[in-house]
C-alpha positions as CSV (number, residue, x, y, z in Angstrom):
1,M,20.8,0.3,-8.2
2,E,17.8,1.3,-6.2
3,T,14.1,1.0,-6.9
4,R,11.7,3.7,-5.7
5,L,8.4,2.4,-4.3
6,L,5.1,4.2,-3.7
7,V,3.0,2.4,-1.2
8,L,-0.8,3.0,-1.1
9,A,-3.9,1.4,0.3
10,D,-7.5,2.2,0.9
11,T,-8.0,4.7,-1.9
12,H,-11.8,4.2,-2.0
13,V,-12.0,6.2,-5.3
14,P,-14.6,7.5,-6.1
15,R,-16.5,6.9,-2.9
16,R,-14.2,8.8,-0.5
17,A,-12.6,11.1,-3.2
18,R,-13.2,11.7,-6.9
19,D,-9.5,11.0,-7.6
20,L,-6.2,10.6,-6.0
21,P,-4.6,13.8,-4.7
22,E,-2.2,15.5,-7.3
23,Q,0.7,14.9,-4.9
24,V,0.1,11.1,-5.1
25,W,-0.1,11.2,-8.9
26,D,3.2,13.1,-8.9
27,E,4.7,10.2,-6.8
28,V,3.3,7.7,-9.2
29,A,5.3,9.4,-12.0
30,R,8.5,9.2,-9.9
31,A,8.0,5.6,-8.6
32,D,9.5,2.6,-10.2
33,V,6.9,0.4,-8.5
34,V,3.5,1.3,-7.2
35,V,2.2,-1.0,-4.4
36,H,-1.5,-0.9,-3.6
37,A,-2.9,-3.0,-0.7
38,G,-6.5,-3.0,-1.7
39,D,-9.8,-1.2,-1.4
40,W,-9.7,0.4,-4.8
41,V,-13.6,0.3,-4.9
42,D,-13.7,1.1,-8.7
43,E,-11.9,-0.6,-11.6
44,R,-11.3,2.8,-13.2
45,L,-8.5,3.6,-10.7
46,L,-6.8,0.3,-11.3
47,D,-6.9,1.0,-15.1
48,E,-5.5,4.5,-14.5
49,L,-2.7,3.3,-12.2
50,E,-1.8,0.5,-14.7
51,S,-1.5,3.0,-17.5
52,R,0.5,5.5,-15.5
53,A,2.8,3.4,-13.3
54,R,5.9,1.7,-14.6
55,R,5.0,-1.4,-12.6
56,L,2.0,-2.0,-10.3
57,V,1.7,-4.6,-7.6
58,G,-1.8,-4.8,-6.1
59,V,-4.3,-6.9,-4.3
60,H,-8.1,-6.7,-3.8
61,G,-9.6,-5.6,-0.5
62,N,-12.9,-6.3,1.3
63,N,-14.6,-3.4,-0.6
64,D,-13.5,-4.6,-4.0
65,H,-15.9,-6.8,-6.0
66,G,-16.6,-8.0,-9.5
67,N,-13.8,-7.3,-12.0
68,L,-11.4,-6.1,-9.3
69,R,-11.5,-9.5,-7.6
70,D,-11.1,-11.1,-11.0
71,R,-8.1,-9.0,-11.9
72,L,-6.3,-8.8,-8.5
73,P,-5.1,-11.5,-6.1
74,E,-5.8,-11.7,-2.4
75,V,-2.1,-11.9,-1.7
76,A,0.8,-10.8,-4.0
77,R,4.4,-11.8,-3.6
78,V,7.2,-10.2,-5.6
79,E,11.0,-9.7,-5.3
80,I,12.3,-6.2,-5.8
81,Q,16.0,-5.6,-5.7
82,G,16.4,-8.7,-3.5
83,V,13.6,-7.6,-1.1
84,R,10.9,-10.3,-0.7
85,L,7.8,-8.2,-0.6
86,G,4.2,-9.3,0.1
87,V,1.0,-7.4,-0.2
88,V,-2.4,-8.3,1.5
89,H,-5.3,-6.2,2.5
90,E,-6.3,-7.5,5.9
91,T,-4.0,-8.8,8.7
92,G,-6.6,-8.9,11.5
93,P,-6.6,-7.0,14.8
94,A,-3.6,-4.9,15.8
95,K,-3.1,-7.0,19.0
96,G,-1.0,-10.0,18.0
97,R,-0.3,-8.7,14.5
98,E,3.4,-9.1,14.6
99,Q,3.3,-12.7,15.8
100,R,0.5,-13.7,13.5
101,C,2.0,-12.2,10.4
102,G,5.5,-13.5,11.2
103,G,4.0,-17.0,11.3
104,L,1.9,-16.6,8.2
105,Y,4.6,-15.0,6.0
106,P,7.9,-16.5,7.0
107,D,9.1,-16.3,3.4
108,L,8.9,-12.4,3.2
109,D,11.1,-9.5,4.3
110,V,8.3,-6.9,4.1
111,L,4.5,-7.2,4.2
112,V,2.4,-4.3,3.1
113,F,-1.2,-4.2,4.3
114,G,-4.2,-1.9,4.5
115,H,-7.7,-2.1,5.8
116,S,-7.4,0.0,9.0
117,H,-6.4,3.3,7.4
118,I,-4.0,3.6,10.3
119,P,-0.3,4.0,9.3
120,W,1.9,1.2,10.7
121,D,5.6,0.4,10.6
122,T,6.9,-2.3,12.9
123,T,9.3,-5.3,12.6
124,T,8.4,-8.7,14.0
125,D,10.7,-10.9,16.1
126,T,11.3,-12.9,12.9
127,G,12.5,-9.8,11.1
128,L,9.4,-9.3,8.9
129,R,8.7,-5.6,8.4
130,L,5.0,-4.7,8.5
131,L,3.9,-1.5,6.6
132,N,0.5,0.1,6.4
133,P,0.5,3.4,4.5
134,G,-2.8,4.6,5.8
135,S,-5.1,6.1,3.2
136,P,-4.5,9.1,0.8
137,T,-8.2,9.8,0.6
138,D,-9.9,8.7,3.8
139,R,-8.2,9.6,7.0
140,R,-11.0,8.3,9.2
141,R,-9.9,9.0,12.8
142,Q,-6.3,9.9,11.8
143,P,-5.2,13.5,11.7
144,H,-4.1,13.3,8.1
145,C,-4.5,11.3,4.9
146,T,-1.2,9.4,4.2
147,Y,0.9,7.3,1.9
148,M,4.4,5.9,2.0
149,T,7.5,5.9,-0.2
150,A,10.6,3.7,0.2
151,T,13.6,2.5,-1.8
152,A,14.7,-1.1,-2.3
153,G,18.2,-2.1,-3.1
154,G,20.8,-4.7,-2.2
155,G,18.2,-6.9,-0.5
156,Q,17.1,-4.1,1.9
157,L,14.2,-1.7,2.2
158,R,15.4,1.8,3.1
159,D,14.2,5.3,3.4
160,V,10.6,4.3,4.4
161,T,8.8,7.6,4.7
162,L,5.2,8.3,5.8
163,H,3.9,11.3,3.9
164,R,1.0,13.4,5.3
165,L,-1.3,15.1,2.8
166,P,-2.6,18.6,3.6
167,R,-6.3,18.7,4.6
168,P,-8.4,19.8,1.7
169,T,-9.7,23.4,2.0
170,R,-13.4,24.0,1.6
171,A,-14.4,26.6,-0.9
């Protein structure tokens, strides 16, 4: 049996977009687990994802305050189909990230993070896989807004795919 994951971060709704792109909502409907690595900005998106996702694993980010911080942890740890997965918003500078995270999270197989809006997929010397899905609503200096999907099964994370969203057209 495999579990389909949707991996998001840095949605910044409604500051950077009024809502998630329809393509992302379609992925929410297909996913068994939605993972969100923080910077929701508004509690209404958390409520909507909780109501539409089969399972939601999320953390708060540096732009999340009030009830979001009350409702979401700084770090989340779950096991999905034998994959020990962690979620955190910030991991510090890119330089030294693998060594730093490998030391901080020796109990994990995968660490999902956000904050930079820059997609990231590397594996540390200790075997920890680091994933940042970018942002589906705020590309910053990236060419596209992005998110990730993956499958978990038999203790392994497979089929990790970075999805690029089309740029919105101006009317």
